[in-house]
N, CA, C and O atoms as a Maestro MAE file, in Angstrom:
{
 s_m_m2io_version
 :::
 2.0.0
}

f_m_ct {
 s_m_title
 :::
 protein
 m_atom[120] {
  # First column is atom index #
  i_m_mmod_type
  r_m_x_coord
  r_m_y_coord
  r_m_z_coord
  i_m_residue_number
  s_m_chain_name
  s_m_pdb_residue_name
  s_m_pdb_atom_name
  i_m_atomic_number
  :::
  1 25 -159.968 -49.150 159.929 1 A "MET " " N  " 7
  2 3 -159.091 -48.267 159.156 1 A "MET " " CA " 6
  3 2 -157.673 -48.302 159.714 1 A "MET " " C  " 6
  4 15 -156.698 -48.344 158.963 1 A "MET " " O  " 8
  5 25 -157.570 -48.285 161.040 2 A "GLN " " N  " 7
  6 3 -156.241 -48.296 161.654 2 A "GLN " " CA " 6
  7 2 -155.549 -49.633 161.424 2 A "GLN " " C  " 6
  8 15 -154.331 -49.689 161.249 2 A "GLN " " O  " 8
  9 25 -156.336 -50.716 161.426 3 A "ALA " " N  " 7
  10 3 -155.746 -52.041 161.191 3 A "ALA " " CA " 6
  11 2 -155.190 -52.121 159.769 3 A "ALA " " C  " 6
  12 15 -154.125 -52.696 159.546 3 A "ALA " " O  " 8
  13 25 -155.911 -51.547 158.817 4 A "PHE " " N  " 7
  14 3 -155.447 -51.541 157.427 4 A "PHE " " CA " 6
  15 2 -154.164 -50.723 157.302 4 A "PHE " " C  " 6
  16 15 -153.268 -51.071 156.534 4 A "PHE " " O  " 8
  17 25 -154.087 -49.627 158.068 5 A "PHE " " N  " 7
  18 3 -152.896 -48.774 158.041 5 A "PHE " " CA " 6
  19 2 -151.680 -49.539 158.546 5 A "PHE " " C  " 6
  20 15 -150.607 -49.483 157.946 5 A "PHE " " O  " 8
  21 25 -151.857 -50.258 159.663 6 A "TYR " " N  " 7
  22 3 -150.744 -51.042 160.204 6 A "TYR " " CA " 6
  23 2 -150.363 -52.176 159.260 6 A "TYR " " C  " 6
  24 15 -149.183 -52.497 159.120 6 A "TYR " " O  " 8
  25 25 -151.352 -52.781 158.613 7 A "MET " " N  " 7
  26 3 -151.067 -53.885 157.696 7 A "MET " " CA " 6
  27 2 -150.270 -53.365 156.496 7 A "MET " " C  " 6
  28 15 -149.341 -54.028 156.035 7 A "MET " " O  " 8
  29 25 -150.627 -52.187 155.993 8 A "ALA " " N  " 7
  30 3 -149.903 -51.616 154.858 8 A "ALA " " CA " 6
  31 2 -148.457 -51.316 155.239 8 A "ALA " " C  " 6
  32 15 -147.543 -51.570 154.455 8 A "ALA " " O  " 8
  33 25 -148.245 -50.776 156.443 9 A "ILE " " N  " 7
  34 3 -146.882 -50.470 156.897 9 A "ILE " " CA " 6
  35 2 -146.072 -51.746 157.034 9 A "ILE " " C  " 6
  36 15 -144.903 -51.777 156.647 9 A "ILE " " O  " 8
  37 25 -146.670 -52.799 157.578 10 A "SER " " N  " 7
  38 3 -145.939 -54.058 157.760 10 A "SER " " CA " 6
  39 2 -145.566 -54.660 156.412 10 A "SER " " C  " 6
  40 15 -144.469 -55.195 156.255 10 A "SER " " O  " 8
  41 25 -146.471 -54.578 155.434 11 A "VAL " " N  " 7
  42 3 -146.186 -55.122 154.102 11 A "VAL " " CA " 6
  43 2 -145.057 -54.333 153.438 11 A "VAL " " C  " 6
  44 15 -144.162 -54.917 152.828 11 A "VAL " " O  " 8
  45 25 -145.102 -53.011 153.560 12 A "ILE " " N  " 7
  46 3 -144.051 -52.176 152.963 12 A "ILE " " CA " 6
  47 2 -142.712 -52.453 153.637 12 A "ILE " " C  " 6
  48 15 -141.681 -52.511 152.968 12 A "ILE " " O  " 8
  49 25 -142.723 -52.624 154.959 13 A "THR " " N  " 7
  50 3 -141.477 -52.892 155.682 13 A "THR " " CA " 6
  51 2 -140.893 -54.232 155.268 13 A "THR " " C  " 6
  52 15 -139.686 -54.347 155.056 13 A "THR " " O  " 8
  53 25 -141.747 -55.250 155.152 14 A "LEU " " N  " 7
  54 3 -141.260 -56.571 154.741 14 A "LEU " " CA " 6
  55 2 -140.724 -56.522 153.315 14 A "LEU " " C  " 6
  56 15 -139.706 -57.146 153.018 14 A "LEU " " O  " 8
  57 25 -141.392 -55.795 152.438 15 A "ALA " " N  " 7
  58 3 -140.933 -55.704 151.052 15 A "ALA " " CA " 6
  59 2 -139.586 -54.995 150.975 15 A "ALA " " C  " 6
  60 15 -138.698 -55.412 150.231 15 A "ALA " " O  " 8
  61 25 -139.440 -53.920 151.749 16 A "GLU " " N  " 7
  62 3 -138.179 -53.182 151.744 16 A "GLU " " CA " 6
  63 2 -137.062 -54.027 152.334 16 A "GLU " " C  " 6
  64 15 -135.937 -54.008 151.834 16 A "GLU " " O  " 8
  65 25 -137.367 -54.774 153.399 17 A "PHE " " N  " 7
  66 3 -136.354 -55.632 154.016 17 A "PHE " " CA " 6
  67 2 -135.921 -56.730 153.050 17 A "PHE " " C  " 6
  68 15 -134.732 -57.023 152.931 17 A "PHE " " O  " 8
  69 25 -136.876 -57.330 152.369 18 A "GLY " " N  " 7
  70 3 -136.547 -58.385 151.410 18 A "GLY " " CA " 6
  71 2 -135.733 -57.843 150.248 18 A "GLY " " C  " 6
  72 15 -134.823 -58.510 149.754 18 A "GLY " " O  " 8
  73 25 -136.064 -56.623 149.807 19 A "TYR " " N  " 7
  74 3 -135.322 -56.020 148.695 19 A "TYR " " CA " 6
  75 2 -133.884 -55.715 149.120 19 A "TYR " " C  " 6
  76 15 -132.947 -55.922 148.349 19 A "TYR " " O  " 8
  77 25 -133.717 -55.226 150.340 20 A "ARG " " N  " 7
  78 3 -132.370 -54.886 150.811 20 A "ARG " " CA " 6
  79 2 -131.512 -56.128 150.954 20 A "ARG " " C  " 6
  80 15 -130.343 -56.116 150.570 20 A "ARG " " O  " 8
  81 25 -132.072 -57.202 151.501 21 A "THR " " N  " 7
  82 3 -131.293 -58.427 151.681 21 A "THR " " CA " 6
  83 2 -130.942 -59.024 150.327 21 A "THR " " C  " 6
  84 15 -129.833 -59.524 150.137 21 A "THR " " O  " 8
  85 25 -131.885 -58.976 149.376 22 A "GLU " " N  " 7
  86 3 -131.622 -59.523 148.048 22 A "GLU " " CA " 6
  87 2 -130.547 -58.693 147.345 22 A "GLU " " C  " 6
  88 15 -129.655 -59.248 146.703 22 A "GLU " " O  " 8
  89 25 -130.626 -57.388 147.462 23 A "PHE " " N  " 7
  90 3 -129.637 -56.515 146.836 23 A "PHE " " CA " 6
  91 2 -128.264 -56.719 147.481 23 A "PHE " " C  " 6
  92 15 -127.237 -56.663 146.805 23 A "PHE " " O  " 8
  93 25 -128.259 -56.954 148.787 24 A "ARG " " N  " 7
  94 3 -126.999 -57.155 149.497 24 A "ARG " " CA " 6
  95 2 -126.346 -58.462 149.058 24 A "ARG " " C  " 6
  96 15 -125.120 -58.578 149.065 24 A "ARG " " O  " 8
  97 25 -127.164 -59.448 148.674 25 A "GLU " " N  " 7
  98 3 -126.606 -60.727 148.217 25 A "GLU " " CA " 6
  99 2 -126.120 -60.620 146.774 25 A "GLU " " C  " 6
  100 15 -125.163 -61.291 146.389 25 A "GLU " " O  " 8
  101 25 -126.779 -59.773 145.972 26 A "LEU " " N  " 7
  102 3 -126.405 -59.647 144.562 26 A "LEU " " CA " 6
  103 2 -125.271 -58.642 144.359 26 A "LEU " " C  " 6
  104 15 -124.589 -58.679 143.334 26 A "LEU " " O  " 8
  105 25 -125.066 -57.757 145.313 27 A "ALA " " N  " 7
  106 3 -124.062 -56.705 145.159 27 A "ALA " " CA " 6
  107 2 -122.638 -57.247 144.962 27 A "ALA " " C  " 6
  108 15 -121.942 -56.765 144.069 27 A "ALA " " O  " 8
  109 25 -122.172 -58.225 145.751 28 A "PRO " " N  " 7
  110 3 -120.794 -58.709 145.576 28 A "PRO " " CA " 6
  111 2 -120.543 -59.295 144.187 28 A "PRO " " C  " 6
  112 15 -119.424 -59.207 143.681 28 A "PRO " " O  " 8
  113 25 -121.554 -59.886 143.564 29 A "SER " " N  " 7
  114 3 -121.354 -60.477 142.239 29 A "SER " " CA " 6
  115 2 -121.179 -59.388 141.180 29 A "SER " " C  " 6
  116 15 -120.591 -59.634 140.126 29 A "SER " " O  " 8
  117 25 -121.689 -58.187 141.459 30 A "LEU " " N  " 7
  118 3 -121.523 -57.083 140.523 30 A "LEU " " CA " 6
  119 2 -120.138 -56.482 140.703 30 A "LEU " " C  " 6
  120 15 -119.783 -55.530 140.008 30 A "LEU " " O  " 8
  :::
 }
 m_bond[119] {
  # First column is bond index #
  i_m_from
  i_m_to
  i_m_order
  :::
  1 1 2 1
  2 2 3 1
  3 3 4 2
  4 3 5 1
  5 5 6 1
  6 6 7 1
  7 7 8 2
  8 7 9 1
  9 9 10 1
  10 10 11 1
  11 11 12 2
  12 11 13 1
  13 13 14 1
  14 14 15 1
  15 15 16 2
  16 15 17 1
  17 17 18 1
  18 18 19 1
  19 19 20 2
  20 19 21 1
  21 21 22 1
  22 22 23 1
  23 23 24 2
  24 23 25 1
  25 25 26 1
  26 26 27 1
  27 27 28 2
  28 27 29 1
  29 29 30 1
  30 30 31 1
  31 31 32 2
  32 31 33 1
  33 33 34 1
  34 34 35 1
  35 35 36 2
  36 35 37 1
  37 37 38 1
  38 38 39 1
  39 39 40 2
  40 39 41 1
  41 41 42 1
  42 42 43 1
  43 43 44 2
  44 43 45 1
  45 45 46 1
  46 46 47 1
  47 47 48 2
  48 47 49 1
  49 49 50 1
  50 50 51 1
  51 51 52 2
  52 51 53 1
  53 53 54 1
  54 54 55 1
  55 55 56 2
  56 55 57 1
  57 57 58 1
  58 58 59 1
  59 59 60 2
  60 59 61 1
  61 61 62 1
  62 62 63 1
  63 63 64 2
  64 63 65 1
  65 65 66 1
  66 66 67 1
  67 67 68 2
  68 67 69 1
  69 69 70 1
  70 70 71 1
  71 71 72 2
  72 71 73 1
  73 73 74 1
  74 74 75 1
  75 75 76 2
  76 75 77 1
  77 77 78 1
  78 78 79 1
  79 79 80 2
  80 79 81 1
  81 81 82 1
  82 82 83 1
  83 83 84 2
  84 83 85 1
  85 85 86 1
  86 86 87 1
  87 87 88 2
  88 87 89 1
  89 89 90 1
  90 90 91 1
  91 91 92 2
  92 91 93 1
  93 93 94 1
  94 94 95 1
  95 95 96 2
  96 95 97 1
  97 97 98 1
  98 98 99 1
  99 99 100 2
  100 99 101 1
  101 101 102 1
  102 102 103 1
  103 103 104 2
  104 103 105 1
  105 105 106 1
  106 106 107 1
  107 107 108 2
  108 107 109 1
  109 109 110 1
  110 110 111 1
  111 111 112 2
  112 111 113 1
  113 113 114 1
  114 114 115 1
  115 115 116 2
  116 115 117 1
  117 117 118 1
  118 118 119 1
  119 119 120 2
  :::
 }
}
């Protein structure tokens, strides 16, 4: 159960990081 909890947090963190970097790259064009 604890391993699944850590895996979910890591996936959410990676998704948020990828979204922020992508948004940061698209922001100047807007």
